C-alpha positions as CSV (number, residue, x, y, z in Angstrom):
1,X,-2.4,-10.4,-46.4
2,X,-2.1,-6.7,-45.7
3,X,-4.8,-5.7,-43.2
4,X,-5.1,-2.3,-44.9
5,X,-6.5,-4.0,-48.0
6,X,-9.6,-5.0,-46.0
7,X,-10.3,-1.4,-44.9
8,X,-12.6,-0.1,-47.7
9,X,-14.2,2.9,-45.9
10,X,-12.0,6.1,-46.1
11,X,-12.5,9.4,-44.3
12,X,-12.5,12.3,-46.8
13,X,-11.1,14.7,-44.2
14,X,-7.9,12.9,-43.0
15,X,-7.6,9.8,-45.2
16,X,-8.0,7.4,-42.3
17,X,-9.4,4.0,-43.4
18,X,-11.9,1.7,-41.6
19,X,-13.1,-1.8,-42.1
20,X,-16.8,-1.0,-41.3
21,X,-19.0,1.9,-42.1
22,X,-20.1,2.2,-38.5
23,X,-16.5,2.8,-37.4
24,X,-16.1,5.5,-40.0
25,X,-19.4,7.1,-39.0
26,X,-18.2,7.3,-35.4
27,X,-14.9,8.7,-36.6
28,X,-16.5,11.4,-38.8
29,X,-18.0,13.0,-35.6
30,X,-14.4,14.1,-34.6
31,X,-14.3,16.3,-37.7
32,X,-17.7,17.9,-37.1
33,X,-17.3,21.0,-34.8
34,X,-21.0,21.0,-34.2
35,X,-21.0,17.5,-32.8
36,X,-18.7,18.4,-29.9
37,X,-20.5,18.9,-26.6
38,X,-19.4,20.3,-23.2
39,X,-20.0,19.0,-19.7
40,X,-21.9,21.7,-17.8
41,X,-20.4,20.6,-14.5
42,X,-16.6,20.4,-15.3
43,X,-16.5,22.0,-18.7
44,X,-14.8,19.0,-20.2
45,X,-15.3,18.7,-24.0
46,X,-16.5,15.4,-25.6
47,X,-16.7,14.4,-29.2
48,X,-20.4,13.4,-29.1
49,X,-23.5,13.2,-26.9
50,X,-23.1,9.5,-26.0
51,X,-19.6,10.1,-24.6
52,X,-20.9,13.0,-22.6
53,X,-23.8,10.9,-21.2
54,X,-21.4,8.2,-20.1
55,X,-19.1,10.7,-18.5
56,X,-22.0,12.3,-16.5
57,X,-23.4,9.0,-15.3
58,X,-20.0,7.9,-14.0
59,X,-18.5,11.2,-12.7
60,X,-21.3,13.5,-11.7
61,X,-23.9,11.4,-10.0
62,X,-24.5,11.3,-6.2
63,X,-22.7,8.0,-5.7
64,X,-19.4,7.9,-3.9
65,X,-16.4,7.7,-6.3
66,X,-13.3,5.8,-5.2
67,X,-10.2,8.1,-5.2
68,X,-6.5,7.3,-5.2
69,X,-5.0,8.1,-1.8
70,X,-1.7,9.1,-3.3
71,X,-2.6,11.5,-6.1
72,X,-6.3,12.1,-5.1
73,X,-7.5,11.3,-8.6
74,X,-11.2,10.1,-8.6
75,X,-12.3,7.1,-10.6
76,X,-15.7,5.9,-11.8
77,X,-15.2,2.3,-10.5
78,X,-13.0,0.4,-8.1
79,X,-11.6,-1.7,-11.0
80,X,-10.4,1.5,-12.7
81,X,-8.8,2.6,-9.4
82,X,-7.0,-0.7,-9.0
83,X,-5.8,-0.5,-12.6
84,X,-4.5,3.0,-12.0
85,X,-2.6,2.0,-8.8
86,X,-1.0,-1.0,-10.5
87,X,0.1,1.0,-13.5
88,X,1.2,4.3,-11.9
89,X,2.0,3.8,-8.2
90,X,3.1,0.2,-7.8
91,X,5.3,-0.7,-10.7
92,X,8.3,-1.7,-8.5
93,X,6.3,-4.2,-6.3
94,X,4.2,-5.8,-9.1
95,X,5.4,-9.1,-10.5
96,X,6.7,-8.5,-14.0
97,X,6.7,-10.8,-17.0
98,X,10.0,-11.6,-18.6
99,X,10.7,-11.8,-22.3
100,X,11.5,-15.4,-23.1
101,X,13.7,-14.6,-26.0
102,X,17.3,-15.8,-25.3
103,X,19.6,-13.1,-24.1
104,X,16.8,-10.5,-23.7
105,X,16.4,-9.3,-20.1
106,X,13.5,-6.9,-20.6
107,X,10.4,-7.2,-18.3
108,X,6.9,-5.9,-18.7
109,X,3.8,-5.4,-16.6
110,X,1.3,-7.3,-18.8
111,X,1.1,-9.9,-21.6
112,X,0.1,-7.4,-24.2
113,X,3.3,-5.4,-23.6
114,X,5.4,-8.6,-23.9
115,X,3.6,-9.6,-27.1
116,X,4.1,-6.2,-28.7
117,X,7.8,-6.3,-27.7
118,X,8.4,-9.7,-29.3
119,X,6.6,-8.7,-32.5
120,X,8.6,-5.5,-32.9
121,X,12.0,-6.7,-31.7
122,X,12.4,-10.5,-32.0
123,X,10.3,-11.5,-34.9
124,X,12.0,-12.9,-38.1
125,X,10.6,-9.9,-39.9
126,X,9.9,-7.3,-37.2
127,X,6.9,-5.0,-37.8
128,X,8.1,-1.7,-39.1
129,X,6.3,1.3,-40.5
130,X,8.6,3.2,-42.9
131,X,8.2,6.9,-43.7
132,X,7.8,7.3,-47.4
133,X,9.5,10.7,-47.4
134,X,12.7,10.0,-45.5
135,X,12.8,6.2,-45.1
136,X,13.0,6.3,-41.3
137,X,11.3,3.3,-39.7
138,X,8.9,3.2,-36.7
139,X,7.6,0.5,-34.5
140,X,4.0,1.6,-34.5
141,X,1.6,3.4,-36.8
142,X,1.1,6.1,-34.1
143,X,4.8,6.9,-34.0
144,X,4.8,7.1,-37.9
145,X,1.7,9.3,-37.9
146,X,3.3,11.7,-35.4
147,X,6.6,11.7,-37.4
148,X,4.8,12.6,-40.7
149,X,3.9,16.0,-39.3
150,X,7.6,16.9,-39.4
151,X,7.5,16.7,-43.2
152,X,4.4,18.8,-43.9
153,X,2.8,22.1,-43.1
154,X,-0.7,20.6,-43.4
155,X,-3.0,21.6,-40.5
156,X,-6.2,19.5,-40.8
157,X,-7.6,20.2,-37.3
158,X,-9.4,23.5,-36.9
159,X,-10.8,25.3,-33.9
160,X,-14.6,25.5,-34.1
161,X,-14.5,29.0,-32.4
162,X,-11.8,31.0,-34.1
163,X,-10.9,28.8,-37.1
164,X,-7.2,28.5,-36.2
165,X,-5.7,25.4,-37.7
166,X,-3.4,22.9,-36.0
167,X,-1.4,19.9,-37.2
168,X,-2.4,17.6,-34.3
169,X,-5.7,16.9,-32.6
170,X,-4.3,17.2,-29.1
171,X,-3.1,20.8,-30.0
172,X,-6.5,22.0,-31.0
173,X,-8.1,20.4,-27.9
174,X,-5.7,22.4,-25.7
175,X,-6.3,25.5,-27.7
176,X,-10.1,25.2,-27.4
177,X,-9.8,25.5,-23.6
178,X,-8.6,29.0,-24.1
179,X,-12.0,30.0,-25.3
180,X,-13.7,28.9,-22.1
181,X,-13.9,31.6,-19.5
182,X,-11.3,31.2,-16.7
183,X,-14.0,31.2,-14.1
184,X,-15.7,28.2,-15.6
185,X,-12.7,26.2,-16.6
186,X,-12.0,22.9,-15.0
187,X,-8.9,23.1,-12.8
188,X,-6.8,20.5,-11.1
189,X,-5.4,21.3,-7.7
190,X,-2.6,19.3,-6.0
191,X,-3.7,18.4,-2.5
192,X,-0.1,18.2,-1.2
193,X,1.1,21.7,-2.2
194,X,-2.1,23.4,-3.4
195,X,-0.7,24.3,-6.8
196,X,-3.4,24.6,-9.5
197,X,-3.2,23.4,-13.1
198,X,-5.6,24.0,-16.1
199,X,-5.0,20.6,-17.8
200,X,-4.8,17.1,-16.5
201,X,-1.5,16.2,-18.2
202,X,0.4,19.0,-16.4
203,X,-1.3,18.0,-13.1
204,X,-0.2,14.4,-13.5
205,X,3.3,15.4,-14.4
206,X,3.5,17.5,-11.3
207,X,2.1,14.8,-9.1
208,X,5.0,12.5,-9.9
209,X,7.3,14.8,-7.9
210,X,5.3,14.1,-4.8
211,X,4.8,10.4,-5.6
212,X,8.5,9.8,-5.8
213,X,8.8,11.4,-2.3
214,X,5.9,9.6,-0.5
215,X,5.5,6.3,-2.2
216,X,6.4,3.3,-0.1
217,X,8.7,1.8,-2.8
218,X,10.8,5.0,-3.0
219,X,11.9,5.4,0.6
220,X,15.4,4.4,-0.2
221,X,17.6,7.2,-1.6
222,X,18.6,5.4,-4.8
223,X,20.1,8.4,-6.8
224,X,23.6,9.2,-5.6
225,X,26.0,11.9,-6.9
226,X,29.4,10.6,-8.0
227,X,31.1,13.9,-7.1
228,X,29.9,14.2,-3.5
229,X,27.9,12.3,-0.8
230,X,24.5,13.7,-1.9
231,X,21.7,11.2,-2.3
232,X,18.0,11.6,-3.2
233,X,14.9,9.5,-3.7
234,X,13.8,12.0,-6.4
235,X,15.3,12.1,-9.9
236,X,14.1,15.7,-10.2
237,X,16.0,16.8,-7.0
238,X,19.1,14.9,-8.0
239,X,19.1,16.5,-11.5
240,X,18.8,20.0,-9.8
241,X,21.7,19.1,-7.5
242,X,23.9,18.1,-10.4
243,X,23.1,21.3,-12.3
244,X,23.6,23.8,-9.5
245,X,26.4,22.3,-7.4
246,X,29.0,24.3,-9.2
247,X,31.9,23.5,-11.5
248,X,32.6,19.8,-10.9
249,X,33.9,18.7,-14.3
250,X,37.7,19.2,-14.2
251,X,40.1,19.1,-17.1
252,X,42.6,16.3,-16.3
253,X,45.5,18.2,-17.9
254,X,45.1,21.8,-16.8
255,X,42.8,21.6,-13.8
256,X,40.2,24.1,-15.2
257,X,36.7,23.3,-14.0
258,X,33.4,23.4,-15.8
259,X,29.8,23.4,-14.7
260,X,28.6,20.8,-17.2
261,X,30.3,18.0,-19.1
262,X,29.1,19.6,-22.4
263,X,31.1,22.7,-21.5
264,X,34.2,20.6,-21.0
265,X,33.8,18.9,-24.3
266,X,32.6,21.8,-26.5
267,X,34.6,22.7,-29.5
268,X,36.2,25.7,-27.9
269,X,37.2,23.7,-24.9
270,X,38.6,20.8,-27.1
271,X,41.0,23.3,-28.6
272,X,42.0,24.4,-25.1
273,X,42.4,20.7,-24.2
274,X,44.7,20.1,-27.1
275,X,46.8,23.1,-26.1
276,X,47.0,21.8,-22.5
277,X,48.4,18.5,-23.7
278,X,50.8,20.0,-26.2
279,X,49.2,18.1,-29.0
280,X,48.9,19.6,-32.5
281,X,45.2,20.2,-33.0
282,X,43.5,19.9,-36.5
283,X,43.5,23.5,-37.8
284,X,40.2,25.0,-38.8
285,X,40.3,27.6,-41.6
286,X,37.2,29.6,-42.7
287,X,37.8,30.4,-46.4
288,X,36.9,33.9,-47.5
289,X,34.1,34.1,-50.0
290,X,36.3,34.9,-53.0
291,X,38.0,31.5,-52.8
292,X,36.6,28.6,-55.0
293,X,33.2,27.1,-54.2
294,X,31.8,23.7,-54.8
295,X,28.3,25.1,-54.9
296,X,25.9,27.7,-53.4
297,X,23.0,26.7,-51.2
298,X,19.7,28.5,-51.1
299,X,16.3,27.8,-49.3
300,X,12.9,28.0,-50.9
301,X,10.6,30.3,-48.9
302,X,8.1,28.1,-47.1
303,X,5.6,30.0,-45.0
304,X,2.9,32.4,-46.1
305,X,2.4,33.2,-42.4
306,X,5.9,34.6,-42.1
307,X,5.5,36.5,-45.4
308,X,2.0,37.8,-44.4
309,X,0.2,36.3,-47.4
310,X,0.3,33.6,-50.1
311,X,0.4,36.2,-52.9
312,X,3.4,38.0,-51.4
313,X,5.1,34.7,-50.7
314,X,4.9,33.9,-54.4
315,X,6.5,37.3,-55.2
316,X,9.4,36.5,-52.8
317,X,9.8,33.1,-54.4
318,X,10.2,34.8,-57.8
319,X,13.0,36.9,-56.3
320,X,14.7,33.7,-55.0
321,X,14.3,32.0,-58.4
322,X,16.0,35.0,-60.1
323,X,18.9,34.8,-57.7
324,X,19.3,31.1,-58.3
325,X,19.2,31.5,-62.1
326,X,21.8,34.3,-61.9
327,X,24.2,32.1,-59.9
328,X,23.8,28.8,-61.8
329,X,25.8,29.7,-64.9
330,X,28.9,30.1,-62.6
331,X,28.5,27.3,-60.1
332,X,25.9,24.7,-59.1
333,X,23.0,25.7,-56.9
334,X,21.5,23.5,-54.2
335,X,17.9,24.6,-53.4
336,X,16.6,23.3,-50.1
337,X,12.8,22.9,-50.2
338,X,10.2,21.7,-47.8
339,X,9.2,18.1,-48.8
340,X,5.6,19.1,-49.5
341,X,6.6,22.1,-51.7
342,X,9.1,20.3,-54.1
343,X,6.7,20.4,-57.1
344,X,6.0,24.1,-56.7
345,X,9.7,24.9,-56.5
346,X,10.5,22.9,-59.6
347,X,7.8,24.7,-61.5
348,X,9.7,28.0,-61.1
349,X,12.5,26.7,-63.3
350,X,13.0,25.4,-66.8
351,X,14.4,21.9,-67.6
352,X,17.6,23.7,-68.5
353,X,17.8,25.5,-65.2
354,X,17.3,22.3,-63.3
355,X,20.5,20.9,-64.8
356,X,22.4,23.3,-62.7
357,X,19.9,23.8,-59.8
358,X,19.4,20.7,-57.6
359,X,16.2,20.4,-55.5
360,X,16.9,18.8,-52.0
361,X,13.9,18.2,-49.7
362,X,14.5,19.2,-46.1
363,X,12.1,20.7,-43.4
364,X,12.5,24.5,-43.3
365,X,10.7,27.5,-41.9
366,X,12.1,30.4,-44.0
367,X,14.6,31.2,-46.7
368,X,17.7,32.7,-44.8
369,X,20.3,30.1,-45.8
370,X,23.2,32.3,-44.6
371,X,22.0,32.2,-41.1
372,X,20.3,28.8,-40.8
373,X,23.0,26.6,-42.5
374,X,26.3,25.9,-40.7
375,X,29.4,28.0,-41.0
376,X,31.6,25.9,-43.4
377,X,35.3,25.5,-42.8
378,X,38.3,23.4,-43.9
379,X,40.0,21.2,-41.3
380,X,43.5,20.1,-42.0
381,X,45.2,17.2,-40.3
382,X,48.6,19.0,-40.2
383,X,50.2,17.5,-43.4
384,X,50.6,19.3,-46.7
385,X,49.6,16.4,-48.9
386,X,46.5,16.5,-51.1
387,X,43.5,15.0,-49.4
388,X,44.6,16.2,-46.0
389,X,41.8,18.7,-45.9
390,X,38.2,17.9,-44.8
391,X,35.1,20.0,-45.1
392,X,33.4,20.6,-41.8
393,X,30.4,22.5,-40.7
394,X,30.1,24.4,-37.4
395,X,26.5,24.4,-36.0
396,X,26.0,27.9,-34.7
397,X,22.7,27.1,-32.8
398,X,20.4,29.3,-34.8
399,X,17.6,30.6,-32.5
400,X,15.6,32.8,-34.8
401,X,17.7,36.0,-34.2
402,X,16.9,35.9,-30.5
403,X,13.5,34.2,-30.8
404,X,12.1,36.9,-33.1
405,X,10.6,34.5,-35.6
406,X,9.3,30.9,-35.8
407,X,12.4,28.7,-36.2
408,X,11.5,25.1,-35.1
409,X,12.7,23.6,-38.4
410,X,15.4,26.1,-39.1
411,X,17.0,25.4,-35.7
412,X,17.6,21.8,-36.9
413,X,18.6,22.6,-40.5
414,X,22.3,22.8,-39.9
415,X,22.4,19.4,-38.3
416,X,20.1,17.9,-40.9
417,X,22.1,19.3,-43.8
418,X,25.4,18.0,-42.4
419,X,24.0,14.6,-41.8
420,X,22.5,14.5,-45.3
421,X,25.8,15.2,-47.0
422,X,27.9,13.3,-44.5
423,X,29.9,16.4,-43.5
424,X,31.6,16.5,-40.1
425,X,29.5,18.5,-37.6
426,X,31.3,20.6,-35.0
427,X,29.2,22.1,-32.2
428,X,29.7,25.4,-30.4
429,X,28.1,26.9,-27.3
430,X,28.0,30.3,-29.1
431,X,24.6,31.3,-30.6
432,X,24.8,33.3,-33.8
433,X,24.3,33.4,-37.6
434,X,26.6,33.2,-40.6
435,X,25.6,36.8,-41.6
436,X,27.0,38.1,-38.4
437,X,30.5,37.0,-39.3
438,X,32.9,38.4,-42.0
439,X,36.2,36.6,-42.5
440,X,39.2,37.7,-44.5
441,X,40.8,34.2,-44.6
442,X,43.9,35.6,-43.0
443,X,43.1,35.6,-39.3
444,X,40.7,38.6,-39.0
445,X,37.0,38.6,-38.2
446,X,34.6,41.5,-38.4
447,X,31.5,41.4,-36.3
448,X,28.9,43.7,-34.7
449,X,28.3,43.6,-31.0
450,X,24.5,44.0,-31.5
451,X,24.2,40.8,-33.4
452,X,26.2,38.4,-31.2
453,X,27.2,40.0,-27.9
454,X,23.5,40.3,-27.1
455,X,21.4,38.8,-24.3
456,X,18.9,37.4,-26.9
457,X,21.7,35.1,-28.3
458,X,24.4,34.7,-25.7
459,X,23.3,35.7,-22.2
460,X,25.9,33.5,-20.6
461,X,28.8,35.7,-21.7
462,X,29.4,38.5,-19.1
463,X,32.1,40.3,-21.0
464,X,32.8,40.8,-24.7
465,X,36.4,39.5,-24.2
466,X,35.0,36.1,-23.0
467,X,33.0,35.8,-26.2
468,X,35.9,37.0,-28.3
469,X,38.2,34.3,-26.9
470,X,35.7,31.6,-27.8
471,X,35.3,33.0,-31.3
472,X,39.1,32.9,-31.7
473,X,39.2,29.3,-30.5
474,X,36.3,28.1,-32.6
475,X,37.4,29.7,-35.9
476,X,41.2,29.7,-35.5
477,X,41.4,33.5,-35.6
478,X,44.1,35.9,-34.6
479,X,42.0,39.1,-34.2
480,X,38.4,40.2,-33.9
481,X,37.3,43.7,-34.8
482,X,34.1,44.9,-33.2
483,X,31.5,47.4,-34.4
484,X,28.8,48.6,-32.1
485,X,26.0,47.9,-34.5
486,X,22.3,48.6,-34.0
487,X,19.8,46.8,-31.7
488,X,16.1,46.1,-32.6
489,X,16.0,48.2,-35.8
490,X,16.1,45.1,-38.0
491,X,15.4,41.4,-37.2
492,X,19.1,40.5,-37.3
493,X,20.2,43.3,-34.9
494,X,22.5,44.6,-37.7
495,X,24.4,41.8,-39.3
496,X,27.9,42.9,-40.4
497,X,27.4,41.6,-44.0
498,X,25.1,44.6,-44.8
499,X,27.6,47.0,-43.2
500,X,31.1,46.1,-44.2
501,X,32.6,43.3,-46.3
502,X,36.2,42.1,-47.1
503,X,37.3,42.4,-50.7
504,X,40.6,40.9,-49.8
505,X,42.8,41.1,-46.7
506,X,43.3,44.7,-45.8
507,X,40.6,46.0,-48.2
508,X,36.9,46.5,-47.2
509,X,33.7,47.8,-48.8
510,X,31.7,50.0,-46.4
511,X,27.9,50.6,-46.8
512,X,27.1,54.4,-46.8
513,X,23.9,56.4,-46.8
514,X,22.6,57.7,-50.1
515,X,24.7,60.6,-51.4
516,X,23.5,64.0,-50.1
517,X,21.2,62.4,-47.6
518,X,21.3,61.2,-44.0
519,X,18.5,58.7,-44.7
520,X,19.7,55.1,-44.8
521,X,17.9,51.8,-45.2
522,X,14.3,51.7,-43.9
523,X,13.1,54.1,-46.7
524,X,10.9,52.7,-49.4
525,X,8.9,54.9,-51.7
526,X,5.6,54.1,-53.2
527,X,6.2,54.7,-56.9
528,X,4.5,57.8,-58.4
529,X,2.8,58.9,-55.1
530,X,6.2,59.7,-53.4
531,X,4.7,58.4,-50.1
532,X,7.1,57.2,-47.4
533,X,6.4,53.8,-46.1
534,X,7.7,52.9,-42.7
535,X,10.7,54.8,-41.7
536,X,12.2,53.1,-38.6
537,X,14.9,55.4,-37.5
538,X,17.1,56.2,-40.5
539,X,19.6,58.2,-38.5
540,X,20.8,55.2,-36.5
541,X,22.0,53.5,-39.7
542,X,24.0,56.5,-40.7
543,X,25.5,56.7,-37.3
544,X,26.3,53.0,-37.4
545,X,28.1,53.5,-40.8
546,X,30.1,56.5,-39.4
547,X,31.1,54.5,-36.3
548,X,32.2,51.6,-38.4
549,X,34.3,53.9,-40.6
550,X,36.0,55.4,-37.6
551,X,36.8,51.9,-36.1
552,X,38.3,50.8,-39.4
553,X,40.4,53.9,-39.8
554,X,41.9,53.4,-36.3
555,X,42.4,49.6,-36.7
556,X,44.7,47.2,-38.4
557,X,44.0,43.6,-39.4
558,X,45.7,40.5,-37.8
559,X,48.8,41.0,-39.9
560,X,49.2,44.7,-39.0
561,X,47.8,46.0,-42.3
562,X,45.8,49.3,-42.2
563,X,42.4,49.1,-43.9
564,X,41.7,50.5,-47.3
565,X,38.1,51.6,-47.2
566,X,35.9,51.6,-50.4
567,X,32.6,53.4,-49.8
568,X,29.5,52.0,-51.5
569,X,26.5,54.4,-51.4
570,X,22.9,53.2,-51.0
571,X,20.3,54.1,-53.7
572,X,18.1,57.2,-53.3
573,X,15.0,56.1,-51.5
574,X,12.9,58.4,-53.8
575,X,14.2,56.4,-56.9
576,X,13.7,52.8,-55.7
577,X,11.5,51.2,-58.3
578,X,8.7,48.8,-57.6
579,X,7.8,46.5,-60.6
580,X,4.9,48.1,-62.7
581,X,1.5,46.9,-61.8
582,X,2.5,45.6,-58.3
583,X,2.6,48.8,-56.3
584,X,-0.5,48.2,-54.2
585,X,0.5,44.6,-53.4
586,X,4.0,45.8,-52.5
587,X,2.7,48.7,-50.4
588,X,0.2,46.7,-48.4
589,X,2.7,44.0,-47.6
590,X,5.5,46.4,-46.8
591,X,3.4,48.3,-44.3
592,X,2.9,45.2,-42.2
593,X,6.6,44.4,-41.6
594,X,8.0,44.8,-38.1
595,X,11.4,45.9,-39.5
596,X,12.6,48.1,-42.3
597,X,13.7,47.1,-45.8
598,X,17.2,46.5,-46.8
599,X,18.7,48.6,-49.6
600,X,22.4,47.8,-49.1
601,X,24.5,47.0,-52.2
602,X,27.1,45.6,-49.7
603,X,24.8,42.5,-49.3
604,X,26.2,40.9,-52.4
605,X,27.5,37.4,-53.1
606,X,30.8,36.4,-54.6
607,X,30.7,33.2,-56.7
608,X,33.1,31.5,-59.1
609,X,33.8,34.0,-61.8
610,X,31.1,36.5,-60.8
611,X,29.6,38.9,-58.2
612,X,25.9,38.7,-57.8
613,X,24.5,42.0,-56.5
614,X,21.1,43.6,-55.9
615,X,19.5,46.1,-58.2
616,X,17.0,48.7,-56.7
617,X,15.9,50.8,-59.7
618,X,17.9,53.9,-59.0
619,X,19.7,53.8,-62.3
620,X,22.6,56.1,-61.3
621,X,23.2,54.4,-57.9
622,X,22.8,50.9,-59.5
623,X,25.4,51.7,-62.2
624,X,27.9,53.3,-59.8
625,X,27.7,50.3,-57.4
626,X,28.2,47.9,-60.3
627,X,31.2,49.8,-61.5
628,X,32.8,49.9,-58.0
629,X,32.3,46.2,-57.5
630,X,33.7,45.5,-61.0
631,X,36.9,47.4,-60.1
632,X,37.3,45.6,-56.8
633,X,36.7,42.2,-58.3
634,X,38.7,42.2,-61.6
635,X,38.2,39.2,-63.7
636,X,34.6,38.5,-62.4
637,X,31.4,39.4,-64.1
638,X,29.1,41.7,-62.1
639,X,25.5,40.5,-62.4
640,X,22.6,42.6,-61.0
641,X,19.4,41.0,-59.8
642,X,16.2,42.8,-59.1
643,X,14.8,41.7,-55.6
644,X,12.1,44.2,-54.6
645,X,10.0,41.8,-52.5
646,X,12.9,40.1,-50.8
647,X,14.4,43.6,-49.9
648,X,11.0,44.9,-48.6
649,X,11.1,42.1,-46.1
650,X,14.5,43.2,-44.9
651,X,16.5,40.7,-46.9
652,X,19.4,40.7,-49.4
653,X,21.2,38.3,-51.7
654,X,23.9,37.4,-49.3
655,X,21.4,36.5,-46.5
656,X,19.5,34.3,-49.0
657,X,22.6,32.3,-50.1
658,X,25.3,30.3,-48.5
659,X,28.5,29.4,-50.4
660,X,30.1,26.0,-49.7
661,X,33.9,26.1,-50.1
662,X,35.6,23.7,-52.4
663,X,38.1,21.2,-50.9
664,X,39.4,19.9,-54.1
665,X,43.0,21.0,-55.0
666,X,43.8,22.4,-51.6
667,X,47.2,21.4,-50.3
668,X,47.3,23.5,-47.2
669,X,45.4,26.0,-45.1
């Protein structure tokens, strides 16, 4: 019988269940901020007065407390001290209990551990706790409960002082310590090196360094380096030796040495390895955007904190929904949504829309699919037969544009996506984003220095040439054309896809300031009042456009073709239209952004049979931009989408989408 059926008392705060009402009453105290009490001697916080009373009687009376002679930790009784020594400092000398299951050689310190091991590993039907959201199984309820937090943004634990919410109880406990004055905080000092810590866990972790060094069972230097004669009794010291002893991993074929094994086996090095051996490597081709797609991916905005308010987040979601609806008549749309927001995402679309728009649950932080999803490529095995091509994804190690924004979930999205769709994942040591790369499909890459040759992404590259060589290796390029870009004026550090785009090999569209003005980007006007809102430094964008134009005029592509430059002018900032009735909401949210808005027509998306471009409300500029794109993409419909709230947050259509190339029908790269 399921034991959960017997638990009839349920907590209304966190849904925990209990067999007896008394157990639930004790548990409810943990949700009552007024029930928590603090020890006046050591400032430790307890969940209720009885716990505090027990603590004071054991730890703050005049009697002598036995202490561990290794880590100096005091204990209330000698039995507790003996238990501590047995569990922490004497594991190697204690007799261990063997698992009696045939073929299993695992040993444990006590019978309970053996029993738990047998139940979870060797039972006919091992105990497993499956996640109802992703199906992953866990050996304990605690592990499952911890895992569930990866699927939800719920934060049930609140600080009693400031009201800040946390997803885990341990997090709010650590946070509450910050409200205690430093002079009265409990601190933990190491008696061996006198280093001080503000929490017990950090102190205990630190002590292990000394314990390994002084404990009687660790006198033998058991950790030995396979590259030299170095030996150590400490895993920490040994790991430091391995990391800092220089380039010890040598390529068998060419003799080149690398500091770490991961460097030796990274994708760029694998290409070099194949060149060393004379083998023909699988060729990676990054298709240009105008080639056929299988579908377009988008991400549903997830965080009201990132977008400053729930009401503004809803407006941005409306912009995203409009983009998805504009794309779906031309190719399928995959909309990635946080698992706990699937129903709200579906409500933004009709039943007819959802026939072409698929909702896929995955953990995400924000909406920028171009940057958080992998760079897709086609890998060919060298033959020209159909089926010789494979879709691959290159994980570009997204780090929140140089750690400028929360990206815990987005950093893992590329890997999660590729695993979900069973697409081959290739790794690279380069950190970057899809929006920082513009390919022509014929060997040429356009990129800005500010967005990739930047210490907030790739501090390990000392010269631009080193980075360029790795880009060439990873993407199978022949030539990289660099623009200077702009640093710290927008969150991306000036991605190239809002500056210059390929129309076809040898032809580019260049973003230019509004006609008759030096103002560019960063200018949004409050309708009717003609009031400028946040003007970062408009002149830097004009200079960036001028510099890019000069570079293009004096460059050729990988095949030696000079560039034909088509100029696309931004809208007049005085004529940008905010939807009627939303001016105040738009203004108040816009004033809080750290970076200027994006009003670049160049940030468009090419799909099967159409070009999806932004519309800003300057009728003349909107119409001219539509005409120019129509001439450059003959045979495709040009569809304009109004995205005022997405643009006010510095975003564009290209950043919010990511096209997946079609492999079907390809016979060569």
